[in-house]
Backbone as JSON Lines, residues from 0, in Angstrom:
{"i":0,"aa":"M","n":[-11.55,60.12,-9.62],"ca":[-10.28,59.59,-10.07],"c":[-9.73,58.57,-9.06]}
{"i":1,"aa":"L","n":[-9.77,58.92,-7.76],"ca":[-9.3,58.01,-6.72],"c":[-10.14,56.74,-6.68]}
{"i":2,"aa":"K","n":[-11.47,56.89,-6.83],"ca":[-12.35,55.74,-6.82],"c":[-12.05,54.83,-8.01]}
{"i":3,"aa":"H","n":[-11.77,55.4,-9.18],"ca":[-11.45,54.62,-10.36],"c":[-10.12,53.88,-10.16]}
{"i":4,"aa":"F","n":[-9.13,54.55,-9.58],"ca":[-7.82,53.95,-9.33],"c":[-7.93,52.78,-8.34]}
{"i":5,"aa":"L","n":[-8.66,52.98,-7.25],"ca":[-8.82,51.92,-6.26],"c":[-9.64,50.76,-6.81]}
{"i":6,"aa":"G","n":[-10.59,51.03,-7.68],"ca":[-11.38,49.97,-8.3],"c":[-10.49,49.09,-9.17]}
{"i":7,"aa":"N","n":[-9.57,49.71,-9.95],"ca":[-8.66,48.94,-10.79],"c":[-7.67,48.16,-9.93]}
{"i":8,"aa":"M","n":[-7.23,48.75,-8.83],"ca":[-6.26,48.09,-7.96],"c":[-6.88,46.85,-7.3]}
{"i":9,"aa":"R","n":[-8.17,46.95,-6.95],"ca":[-8.82,45.83,-6.29],"c":[-8.96,44.63,-7.23]}
{"i":10,"aa":"K","n":[-9.07,44.85,-8.54],"ca":[-9.16,43.75,-9.49],"c":[-7.86,42.95,-9.55]}
{"i":11,"aa":"H","n":[-6.73,43.62,-9.3],"ca":[-5.44,42.94,-9.4],"c":[-5.02,42.27,-8.1]}
{"i":12,"aa":"V","n":[-5.68,42.57,-6.99],"ca":[-5.32,41.97,-5.7],"c":[-6.01,40.61,-5.6]}
{"i":13,"aa":"V","n":[-5.24,39.59,-5.37],"ca":[-5.8,38.24,-5.24],"c":[-6.3,38.04,-3.82]}
{"i":14,"aa":"C","n":[-5.43,38.25,-2.88],"ca":[-5.8,38.16,-1.48],"c":[-4.79,38.98,-0.69]}
{"i":15,"aa":"A","n":[-5.23,40.07,-0.17],"ca":[-4.31,40.96,0.51],"c":[-4.33,40.78,2.01]}
{"i":16,"aa":"C","n":[-5.18,39.91,2.51],"ca":[-5.24,39.72,3.96],"c":[-4.21,38.69,4.4]}
{"i":17,"aa":"E","n":[-4.05,38.58,5.7],"ca":[-3.1,37.61,6.22],"c":[-3.62,36.2,5.95]}
{"i":18,"aa":"V","n":[-2.7,35.31,5.69],"ca":[-3.07,33.92,5.41],"c":[-2.78,33.1,6.66]}
{"i":19,"aa":"N","n":[-3.81,32.46,7.13],"ca":[-3.67,31.59,8.28],"c":[-2.94,30.32,7.85]}
{"i":20,"aa":"R","n":[-2.17,29.74,8.74],"ca":[-1.43,28.53,8.38],"c":[-2.35,27.38,8.01]}
{"i":21,"aa":"F","n":[-3.5,27.27,8.68],"ca":[-4.36,26.13,8.48],"c":[-5.47,26.39,7.48]}
{"i":22,"aa":"R","n":[-5.97,27.61,7.38],"ca":[-7.08,27.93,6.48],"c":[-6.75,29.21,5.7]}
{"i":23,"aa":"P","n":[-6.49,29.06,4.41],"ca":[-6.29,30.27,3.62],"c":[-7.62,30.99,3.43]}
{"i":24,"aa":"Y","n":[-7.58,32.28,3.33],"ca":[-8.77,33.08,3.16],"c":[-8.96,33.44,1.7]}
{"i":25,"aa":"L","n":[-10.22,33.55,1.3],"ca":[-10.55,33.91,-0.06],"c":[-11.07,35.34,-0.09]}
{"i":26,"aa":"L","n":[-10.88,36.02,-1.2],"ca":[-11.33,37.4,-1.36],"c":[-12.82,37.4,-1.65]}
{"i":27,"aa":"V","n":[-13.59,38.18,-0.9],"ca":[-15.02,38.32,-1.13],"c":[-15.23,39.61,-1.89]}
{"i":28,"aa":"P","n":[-15.7,39.57,-3.13],"ca":[-15.87,40.8,-3.9],"c":[-17.02,41.63,-3.34]}
{"i":29,"aa":"T","n":[-16.81,42.91,-3.26],"ca":[-17.86,43.85,-2.83],"c":[-17.99,44.93,-3.89]}
{"i":30,"aa":"S","n":[-19.15,45.52,-3.96],"ca":[-19.4,46.51,-5.01],"c":[-19.06,47.93,-4.57]}
{"i":31,"aa":"D","n":[-19.01,48.18,-3.29],"ca":[-18.73,49.55,-2.84],"c":[-17.4,49.62,-2.09]}
{"i":32,"aa":"F","n":[-16.97,50.82,-1.79],"ca":[-15.68,51.1,-1.18],"c":[-15.88,51.3,0.32]}
{"i":33,"aa":"H","n":[-15.15,50.5,1.16],"ca":[-15.29,50.59,2.62],"c":[-13.98,50.95,3.25]}
{"i":34,"aa":"K","n":[-13.73,52.15,3.49],"ca":[-12.58,52.67,4.25],"c":[-11.24,52.12,3.76]}
{"i":35,"aa":"G","n":[-11.13,51.71,2.55],"ca":[-9.87,51.24,2.02],"c":[-9.48,49.85,2.47]}
{"i":36,"aa":"E","n":[-10.38,49.1,3.15],"ca":[-10.07,47.76,3.63],"c":[-10.45,46.71,2.59]}
{"i":37,"aa":"V","n":[-9.67,45.66,2.52],"ca":[-10.02,44.55,1.65],"c":[-10.77,43.55,2.5]}
{"i":38,"aa":"H","n":[-11.92,43.14,2.03],"ca":[-12.75,42.23,2.8],"c":[-12.38,40.79,2.45]}
{"i":39,"aa":"C","n":[-12.05,40.01,3.46],"ca":[-11.75,38.59,3.28],"c":[-12.67,37.77,4.15]}
{"i":40,"aa":"A","n":[-13.06,36.63,3.63],"ca":[-13.91,35.74,4.39],"c":[-13.26,34.36,4.43]}
{"i":41,"aa":"P","n":[-13.43,33.65,5.53],"ca":[-12.87,32.29,5.57],"c":[-13.63,31.38,4.62]}
{"i":42,"aa":"R","n":[-13.04,30.23,4.31],"ca":[-13.72,29.26,3.48],"c":[-14.99,28.79,4.17]}
{"i":43,"aa":"S","n":[-15.92,28.31,3.38],"ca":[-17.19,27.91,3.96],"c":[-16.98,26.73,4.91]}
{"i":44,"aa":"F","n":[-17.77,26.69,5.95],"ca":[-17.65,25.63,6.94],"c":[-18.11,24.3,6.37]}
{"i":45,"aa":"F","n":[-19.18,24.32,5.57],"ca":[-19.72,23.09,5.01],"c":[-19.33,22.88,3.57]}
{"i":46,"aa":"G","n":[-18.46,23.72,3.03],"ca":[-18.07,23.59,1.63],"c":[-17.14,22.44,1.39]}
{"i":47,"aa":"I","n":[-16.9,22.16,0.14],"ca":[-16.06,21.02,-0.22],"c":[-14.62,21.23,0.21]}
{"i":48,"aa":"E","n":[-14.22,22.48,0.4],"ca":[-12.84,22.74,0.8],"c":[-12.52,22.14,2.16]}
{"i":49,"aa":"D","n":[-13.53,22.01,3.01],"ca":[-13.29,21.48,4.34],"c":[-12.94,20.0,4.32]}
{"i":50,"aa":"F","n":[-13.29,19.32,3.25],"ca":[-13.09,17.89,3.2],"c":[-11.91,17.49,2.32]}
{"i":51,"aa":"L","n":[-11.04,18.43,1.97],"ca":[-9.9,18.13,1.14],"c":[-8.61,18.36,1.88]}
{"i":52,"aa":"D","n":[-7.56,17.66,1.44],"ca":[-6.23,17.84,2.0],"c":[-5.66,19.2,1.64]}
{"i":53,"aa":"D","n":[-4.45,19.47,2.13],"ca":[-3.79,20.73,1.84],"c":[-3.57,20.92,0.34]}
{"i":54,"aa":"D","n":[-3.26,19.85,-0.37],"ca":[-3.01,19.98,-1.8],"c":[-4.29,19.75,-2.62]}
{"i":55,"aa":"N","n":[-5.46,19.74,-1.97],"ca":[-6.77,19.62,-2.61],"c":[-6.85,18.4,-3.52]}
{"i":56,"aa":"S","n":[-6.27,17.29,-3.09],"ca":[-6.25,16.12,-3.96],"c":[-7.27,15.06,-3.56]}
{"i":57,"aa":"R","n":[-7.48,14.84,-2.27],"ca":[-8.37,13.77,-1.86],"c":[-8.92,14.08,-0.48]}
{"i":58,"aa":"P","n":[-9.97,13.38,-0.06],"ca":[-10.55,13.66,1.25],"c":[-9.55,13.45,2.38]}
{"i":59,"aa":"Y","n":[-9.7,14.24,3.43],"ca":[-8.74,14.2,4.53],"c":[-8.88,12.94,5.37]}
{"i":60,"aa":"T","n":[-9.96,12.2,5.17],"ca":[-10.16,11.02,5.99],"c":[-9.2,9.89,5.61]}
{"i":61,"aa":"Y","n":[-8.63,9.92,4.41],"ca":[-7.7,8.88,4.0],"c":[-6.32,9.16,4.56]}
{"i":62,"aa":"Q","n":[-5.54,8.12,4.74],"ca":[-4.17,8.27,5.21],"c":[-3.33,8.86,4.1]}
{"i":63,"aa":"K","n":[-2.51,9.81,4.44],"ca":[-1.58,10.35,3.45],"c":[-0.43,9.37,3.29]}
{"i":64,"aa":"S","n":[-0.01,9.17,2.06],"ca":[1.12,8.28,1.85],"c":[2.4,8.99,2.26]}
{"i":65,"aa":"K","n":[3.37,8.2,2.67],"ca":[4.63,8.78,3.09],"c":[5.34,9.37,1.89]}
{"i":66,"aa":"K","n":[5.79,10.59,2.02],"ca":[6.52,11.21,0.94],"c":[8.0,10.88,1.1]}
{"i":67,"aa":"S","n":[8.63,10.68,-0.01],"ca":[10.04,10.34,0.0],"c":[10.86,11.51,0.52]}
{"i":68,"aa":"K","n":[11.91,11.21,1.27],"ca":[12.78,12.28,1.76],"c":[13.56,12.9,0.61]}
{"i":69,"aa":"N","n":[13.81,12.12,-0.41],"ca":[14.53,12.6,-1.58],"c":[13.65,12.34,-2.81]}
{"i":70,"aa":"P","n":[12.78,13.31,-3.19],"ca":[11.86,13.04,-4.29],"c":[12.53,12.89,-5.64]}
{"i":71,"aa":"K","n":[13.77,13.36,-5.79],"ca":[14.47,13.25,-7.06],"c":[15.32,11.99,-7.15]}
{"i":72,"aa":"K","n":[15.18,11.1,-6.15],"ca":[15.97,9.88,-6.11],"c":[15.6,9.0,-7.3]}
{"i":73,"aa":"H","n":[16.62,8.46,-7.93],"ca":[16.42,7.62,-9.1],"c":[15.95,6.23,-8.69]}
{"i":74,"aa":"I","n":[14.88,5.77,-9.32],"ca":[14.38,4.42,-9.08],"c":[14.72,3.62,-10.33]}
{"i":75,"aa":"S","n":[15.42,2.52,-10.13],"ca":[15.89,1.75,-11.28],"c":[14.73,1.06,-11.99]}
{"i":76,"aa":"F","n":[15.01,0.63,-13.21],"ca":[14.01,-0.06,-14.02],"c":[13.58,-1.36,-13.35]}
{"i":77,"aa":"K","n":[14.54,-2.06,-12.75],"ca":[14.23,-3.32,-12.08],"c":[13.29,-3.09,-10.9]}
{"i":78,"aa":"Q","n":[13.53,-2.02,-10.13],"ca":[12.67,-1.73,-8.99],"c":[11.25,-1.38,-9.43]}
{"i":79,"aa":"R","n":[11.13,-0.7,-10.58],"ca":[9.81,-0.31,-11.06],"c":[9.05,-1.48,-11.68]}
{"i":80,"aa":"T","n":[9.74,-2.45,-12.24],"ca":[9.06,-3.51,-12.98],"c":[9.04,-4.86,-12.27]}
{"i":81,"aa":"L","n":[9.71,-5.0,-11.15],"ca":[9.8,-6.3,-10.48],"c":[8.43,-6.84,-10.07]}
{"i":82,"aa":"A","n":[7.55,-5.96,-9.61],"ca":[6.23,-6.41,-9.18],"c":[5.41,-6.95,-10.33]}
{"i":83,"aa":"Y","n":[5.71,-6.51,-11.56],"ca":[4.96,-6.99,-12.71],"c":[5.64,-8.19,-13.38]}
{"i":84,"aa":"M","n":[6.97,-8.29,-13.25],"ca":[7.69,-9.42,-13.83],"c":[7.53,-10.68,-12.98]}
{"i":85,"aa":"E","n":[7.55,-10.52,-11.68],"ca":[7.35,-11.64,-10.74],"c":[6.19,-11.28,-9.83]}
{"i":86,"aa":"P","n":[4.96,-11.44,-10.31],"ca":[3.82,-10.9,-9.57],"c":[3.43,-11.67,-8.32]}
{"i":87,"aa":"F","n":[3.85,-12.93,-8.17],"ca":[3.38,-13.72,-7.04],"c":[4.5,-13.96,-6.03]}
{"i":88,"aa":"T","n":[4.2,-13.73,-4.77],"ca":[5.18,-13.94,-3.71],"c":[4.68,-15.02,-2.76]}
{"i":89,"aa":"L","n":[5.62,-15.74,-2.23],"ca":[5.33,-16.79,-1.26],"c":[5.6,-16.25,0.14]}
{"i":90,"aa":"D","n":[4.66,-16.49,1.03],"ca":[4.82,-16.11,2.43],"c":[4.64,-17.35,3.28]}
{"i":91,"aa":"V","n":[5.64,-17.66,4.09],"ca":[5.59,-18.84,4.95],"c":[5.66,-18.37,6.4]}
{"i":92,"aa":"F","n":[4.74,-18.86,7.2],"ca":[4.73,-18.52,8.62],"c":[4.74,-19.81,9.43]}
{"i":93,"aa":"I","n":[5.7,-19.91,10.32],"ca":[5.84,-21.11,11.14],"c":[5.87,-20.7,12.6]}
{"i":94,"aa":"S","n":[4.98,-21.26,13.38],"ca":[4.98,-21.0,14.82],"c":[5.18,-22.34,15.53]}
{"i":95,"aa":"K","n":[5.12,-22.32,16.85],"ca":[5.3,-23.56,17.61],"c":[4.12,-24.51,17.44]}
{"i":96,"aa":"R","n":[2.95,-23.96,17.09],"ca":[1.74,-24.79,17.01],"c":[1.33,-25.16,15.59]}
{"i":97,"aa":"F","n":[1.6,-24.31,14.61],"ca":[1.11,-24.61,13.26],"c":[2.01,-24.0,12.2]}
{"i":98,"aa":"V","n":[1.76,-24.37,10.94],"ca":[2.49,-23.9,9.77],"c":[1.47,-23.39,8.77]}
{"i":99,"aa":"S","n":[1.72,-22.22,8.17],"ca":[0.84,-21.74,7.11],"c":[1.69,-21.09,6.02]}
{"i":100,"aa":"A","n":[1.18,-21.16,4.8],"ca":[1.86,-20.57,3.65],"c":[0.81,-20.02,2.7]}
{"i":101,"aa":"S","n":[1.18,-18.96,1.98],"ca":[0.23,-18.37,1.03],"c":[0.98,-17.78,-0.16]}
{"i":102,"aa":"L","n":[0.29,-17.74,-1.29],"ca":[0.79,-17.08,-2.48],"c":[-0.04,-15.82,-2.68]}
{"i":103,"aa":"T","n":[0.65,-14.66,-2.77],"ca":[-0.02,-13.38,-2.84],"c":[0.38,-12.66,-4.12]}
{"i":104,"aa":"H","n":[-0.58,-12.02,-4.77],"ca":[-0.29,-11.21,-5.94],"c":[0.22,-9.85,-5.46]}
{"i":105,"aa":"R","n":[1.39,-9.44,-5.93],"ca":[2.01,-8.22,-5.43],"c":[1.23,-6.96,-5.75]}
{"i":106,"aa":"V","n":[0.71,-6.87,-6.95],"ca":[0.08,-5.63,-7.4],"c":[-1.29,-5.44,-6.75]}
{"i":107,"aa":"T","n":[-2.1,-6.48,-6.73],"ca":[-3.45,-6.36,-6.17],"c":[-3.52,-6.74,-4.7]}
{"i":108,"aa":"C","n":[-2.46,-7.35,-4.15],"ca":[-2.39,-7.76,-2.75],"c":[-3.47,-8.78,-2.37]}
{"i":109,"aa":"K","n":[-3.87,-9.58,-3.34],"ca":[-4.86,-10.61,-3.07],"c":[-4.17,-11.96,-2.93]}
{"i":110,"aa":"Q","n":[-4.67,-12.75,-1.99],"ca":[-4.1,-14.08,-1.8],"c":[-4.74,-15.04,-2.81]}
{"i":111,"aa":"V","n":[-3.87,-15.67,-3.59],"ca":[-4.33,-16.56,-4.64],"c":[-4.55,-17.97,-4.09]}
{"i":112,"aa":"A","n":[-3.62,-18.43,-3.26],"ca":[-3.72,-19.77,-2.69],"c":[-3.21,-19.74,-1.26]}
{"i":113,"aa":"V","n":[-3.9,-20.44,-0.38],"ca":[-3.54,-20.48,1.04],"c":[-3.62,-21.92,1.52]}
{"i":114,"aa":"A","n":[-2.65,-22.3,2.34],"ca":[-2.69,-23.62,2.97],"c":[-2.08,-23.51,4.36]}
{"i":115,"aa":"G","n":[-2.64,-24.25,5.29],"ca":[-2.13,-24.21,6.66],"c":[-2.57,-25.44,7.42]}
{"i":116,"aa":"T","n":[-1.84,-25.73,8.47],"ca":[-2.18,-26.91,9.27],"c":[-3.31,-26.65,10.24]}
{"i":117,"aa":"N","n":[-3.84,-25.45,10.29],"ca":[-4.98,-25.15,11.15],"c":[-6.31,-25.44,10.47]}
{"i":118,"aa":"S","n":[-6.3,-25.66,9.16],"ca":[-7.56,-25.93,8.47],"c":[-8.06,-27.33,8.82]}
{"i":119,"aa":"K","n":[-9.37,-27.52,8.77],"ca":[-9.99,-28.76,9.25],"c":[-9.55,-29.99,8.47]}
{"i":120,"aa":"D","n":[-9.43,-29.84,7.13],"ca":[-9.1,-31.01,6.32],"c":[-7.69,-31.51,6.56]}
{"i":121,"aa":"I","n":[-6.75,-30.62,6.85],"ca":[-5.36,-31.04,7.09],"c":[-5.16,-31.44,8.54]}
{"i":122,"aa":"K","n":[-5.85,-30.76,9.44],"ca":[-5.69,-31.0,10.88],"c":[-6.02,-32.44,11.26]}
{"i":123,"aa":"A","n":[-7.02,-33.01,10.64],"ca":[-7.45,-34.36,10.98],"c":[-6.46,-35.43,10.52]}
{"i":124,"aa":"V","n":[-5.72,-35.16,9.45],"ca":[-4.83,-36.16,8.86],"c":[-3.48,-36.22,9.56]}
{"i":125,"aa":"L","n":[-2.98,-35.08,10.01],"ca":[-1.62,-35.0,10.55],"c":[-1.55,-35.41,12.01]}
{"i":126,"aa":"Q","n":[-0.41,-36.0,12.39],"ca":[-0.18,-36.32,13.79],"c":[0.25,-35.07,14.55]}
{"i":127,"aa":"S","n":[1.17,-34.32,13.97],"ca":[1.63,-33.06,14.57],"c":[1.44,-31.95,13.55]}
{"i":128,"aa":"R","n":[1.08,-30.76,14.02],"ca":[0.82,-29.66,13.1],"c":[2.02,-28.76,12.85]}
{"i":129,"aa":"S","n":[3.19,-29.09,13.43],"ca":[4.32,-28.18,13.26],"c":[5.65,-28.88,12.96]}
{"i":130,"aa":"D","n":[5.6,-30.13,12.55],"ca":[6.86,-30.82,12.25],"c":[7.13,-30.82,10.74]}
{"i":131,"aa":"I","n":[8.21,-31.47,10.33],"ca":[8.63,-31.49,8.93],"c":[7.59,-32.14,8.02]}
{"i":132,"aa":"P","n":[6.99,-33.29,8.37],"ca":[5.94,-33.83,7.49],"c":[4.75,-32.89,7.32]}
{"i":133,"aa":"A","n":[4.43,-32.12,8.35],"ca":[3.36,-31.12,8.22],"c":[3.76,-30.03,7.22]}
{"i":134,"aa":"C","n":[5.03,-29.62,7.25],"ca":[5.52,-28.61,6.3],"c":[5.46,-29.12,4.87]}
{"i":135,"aa":"L","n":[5.83,-30.39,4.69],"ca":[5.76,-30.98,3.36],"c":[4.31,-31.07,2.86]}
{"i":136,"aa":"A","n":[3.39,-31.39,3.76],"ca":[1.97,-31.46,3.39],"c":[1.43,-30.08,3.0]}
{"i":137,"aa":"V","n":[1.83,-29.05,3.75],"ca":[1.39,-27.68,3.44],"c":[1.91,-27.27,2.06]}
{"i":138,"aa":"G","n":[3.17,-27.58,1.76],"ca":[3.73,-27.25,0.46],"c":[3.02,-27.97,-0.68]}
{"i":139,"aa":"R","n":[2.68,-29.25,-0.47],"ca":[2.0,-30.03,-1.51],"c":[0.6,-29.47,-1.77]}
{"i":140,"aa":"I","n":[-0.14,-29.16,-0.7],"ca":[-1.51,-28.64,-0.85],"c":[-1.5,-27.24,-1.45]}
{"i":141,"aa":"L","n":[-0.52,-26.43,-1.05],"ca":[-0.42,-25.08,-1.61],"c":[-0.11,-25.15,-3.1]}
{"i":142,"aa":"A","n":[0.73,-26.09,-3.51],"ca":[1.05,-26.24,-4.93],"c":[-0.2,-26.66,-5.73]}
{"i":143,"aa":"E","n":[-1.01,-27.56,-5.18],"ca":[-2.24,-27.96,-5.86],"c":[-3.19,-26.77,-6.02]}
{"i":144,"aa":"R","n":[-3.36,-26.0,-4.97],"ca":[-4.26,-24.84,-5.03],"c":[-3.72,-23.76,-5.95]}
{"i":145,"aa":"A","n":[-2.4,-23.61,-6.02],"ca":[-1.81,-22.61,-6.92],"c":[-2.01,-23.03,-8.37]}
{"i":146,"aa":"R","n":[-1.85,-24.33,-8.67],"ca":[-2.06,-24.79,-10.05],"c":[-3.52,-24.64,-10.46]}
{"i":147,"aa":"E","n":[-4.45,-24.79,-9.52],"ca":[-5.87,-24.55,-9.83],"c":[-6.11,-23.09,-10.18]}
{"i":148,"aa":"A","n":[-5.33,-22.19,-9.6],"ca":[-5.46,-20.75,-9.87],"c":[-4.55,-20.29,-11.0]}
{"i":149,"aa":"D","n":[-3.94,-21.23,-11.73],"ca":[-3.04,-20.94,-12.86],"c":[-1.82,-20.14,-12.45]}
{"i":150,"aa":"V","n":[-1.26,-20.46,-11.31],"ca":[-0.01,-19.84,-10.86],"c":[1.06,-20.92,-10.87]}
{"i":151,"aa":"Y","n":[2.12,-20.68,-11.64],"ca":[3.18,-21.67,-11.76],"c":[4.55,-21.15,-11.33]}
{"i":152,"aa":"T","n":[4.65,-19.85,-11.06],"ca":[5.92,-19.28,-10.59],"c":[5.66,-18.37,-9.4]}
{"i":153,"aa":"A","n":[6.64,-18.27,-8.53],"ca":[6.54,-17.39,-7.36],"c":[7.95,-17.0,-6.95]}
{"i":154,"aa":"S","n":[8.04,-15.96,-6.15],"ca":[9.34,-15.57,-5.6],"c":[9.23,-15.57,-4.09]}
{"i":155,"aa":"Y","n":[10.32,-15.89,-3.43],"ca":[10.33,-15.98,-1.97],"c":[11.56,-15.27,-1.44]}
{"i":156,"aa":"T","n":[11.35,-14.34,-0.53],"ca":[12.42,-13.67,0.19],"c":[12.17,-13.9,1.67]}
{"i":157,"aa":"P","n":[13.06,-14.61,2.37],"ca":[12.82,-14.85,3.79],"c":[12.88,-13.56,4.6]}
{"i":158,"aa":"R","n":[12.15,-13.54,5.69],"ca":[12.18,-12.39,6.58],"c":[13.56,-12.28,7.21]}
{"i":159,"aa":"E","n":[13.83,-11.15,7.82],"ca":[15.16,-10.91,8.41],"c":[15.47,-11.92,9.51]}
{"i":160,"aa":"R","n":[14.47,-12.27,10.29],"ca":[14.72,-13.16,11.44],"c":[14.73,-14.64,11.03]}
{"i":161,"aa":"D","n":[14.21,-14.95,9.82],"ca":[14.12,-16.34,9.39],"c":[15.37,-16.78,8.64]}
{"i":162,"aa":"K","n":[15.78,-17.97,8.92],"ca":[16.87,-18.59,8.16],"c":[16.26,-19.59,7.2]}
{"i":163,"aa":"F","n":[16.86,-19.7,6.03],"ca":[16.32,-20.61,5.01],"c":[16.85,-22.02,5.27]}
{"i":164,"aa":"E","n":[16.29,-22.63,6.25],"ca":[16.68,-24.01,6.6],"c":[15.55,-24.64,7.4]}
{"i":165,"aa":"G","n":[15.59,-25.92,7.53],"ca":[14.62,-26.64,8.36],"c":[13.22,-26.63,7.77]}
{"i":166,"aa":"K","n":[12.27,-26.15,8.54],"ca":[10.86,-26.21,8.17],"c":[10.54,-25.31,6.99]}
{"i":167,"aa":"I","n":[11.15,-24.11,6.95],"ca":[10.89,-23.2,5.82],"c":[11.41,-23.82,4.53]}
{"i":168,"aa":"R","n":[12.58,-24.39,4.6],"ca":[13.14,-25.04,3.42],"c":[12.28,-26.23,2.99]}
{"i":169,"aa":"A","n":[11.69,-26.93,3.93],"ca":[10.82,-28.06,3.61],"c":[9.58,-27.6,2.84]}
{"i":170,"aa":"V","n":[8.97,-26.49,3.27],"ca":[7.79,-25.96,2.57],"c":[8.15,-25.56,1.14]}
{"i":171,"aa":"V","n":[9.25,-24.81,0.98],"ca":[9.66,-24.33,-0.34],"c":[10.05,-25.51,-1.23]}
{"i":172,"aa":"Q","n":[10.78,-26.47,-0.69],"ca":[11.2,-27.63,-1.47],"c":[9.99,-28.47,-1.91]}
{"i":173,"aa":"S","n":[8.99,-28.56,-1.05],"ca":[7.78,-29.28,-1.41],"c":[7.04,-28.58,-2.54]}
{"i":174,"aa":"L","n":[7.02,-27.25,-2.52],"ca":[6.41,-26.49,-3.62],"c":[7.13,-26.76,-4.93]}
{"i":175,"aa":"I","n":[8.46,-26.74,-4.88],"ca":[9.26,-26.97,-6.08],"c":[9.05,-28.38,-6.61]}
{"i":176,"aa":"D","n":[9.0,-29.35,-5.71],"ca":[8.81,-30.75,-6.13],"c":[7.44,-30.98,-6.75]}
{"i":177,"aa":"N","n":[6.46,-30.18,-6.36],"ca":[5.1,-30.35,-6.88],"c":[4.76,-29.43,-8.05]}
{"i":178,"aa":"G","n":[5.78,-28.86,-8.69],"ca":[5.54,-28.17,-9.96],"c":[5.47,-26.66,-9.92]}
{"i":179,"aa":"I","n":[5.73,-26.03,-8.81],"ca":[5.73,-24.57,-8.74],"c":[7.18,-24.11,-8.76]}
{"i":180,"aa":"D","n":[7.52,-23.24,-9.72],"ca":[8.88,-22.72,-9.83],"c":[9.04,-21.56,-8.83]}
{"i":181,"aa":"V","n":[9.87,-21.73,-7.84],"ca":[10.06,-20.71,-6.8],"c":[11.45,-20.12,-6.93]}
{"i":182,"aa":"K","n":[11.51,-18.8,-7.11],"ca":[12.8,-18.1,-7.1],"c":[13.08,-17.66,-5.68]}
{"i":183,"aa":"I","n":[14.22,-18.0,-5.16],"ca":[14.56,-17.68,-3.78],"c":[15.59,-16.57,-3.77]}
{"i":184,"aa":"Y","n":[15.28,-15.48,-3.08],"ca":[16.2,-14.35,-2.97],"c":[16.79,-14.33,-1.57]}
{"i":185,"aa":"L","n":[18.03,-14.76,-1.43],"ca":[18.73,-14.74,-0.16],"c":[19.67,-13.54,-0.16]}
{"i":186,"aa":"E","n":[19.69,-12.83,0.93],"ca":[20.56,-11.63,1.0],"c":[21.82,-11.89,1.75]}
């Protein structure tokens, strides 16, 4: 009677041993009764469990994405669809030595068109690689390459440290003059 009772009880126990914080233990079924102890074994060392995250979703070698502090936070329709409504973004980088600009697809993160004063074909023509005429040339060449890739609209948001004036404005204005519609988001 006792053996029958303990046999039925063992079927209902999922895991009665202590659970380690890092490795949960699985119940190893046994056919006989050993001093009333439940036998638990750790997960296999070479099993697939060793190569999965805590939530068993993907290999541990990948970076985990940052989880939101407030998972129930409402994301507006505009925030969810902006990347698809305005898929191309303009990035302008200006240093003391050269100017470069690129059009990037937001969803795939691929650069569609790139132009800069460091490239061989532009470097030979310009007198200076970082003045206003160089910025205008970069904008004109970027517009030509964007039209070849069938891109006619883009959006531009300046970085926090950048002001929308001078050389940056020259690049954007050159793009607009050469047929690319650029939406400028100033904060």
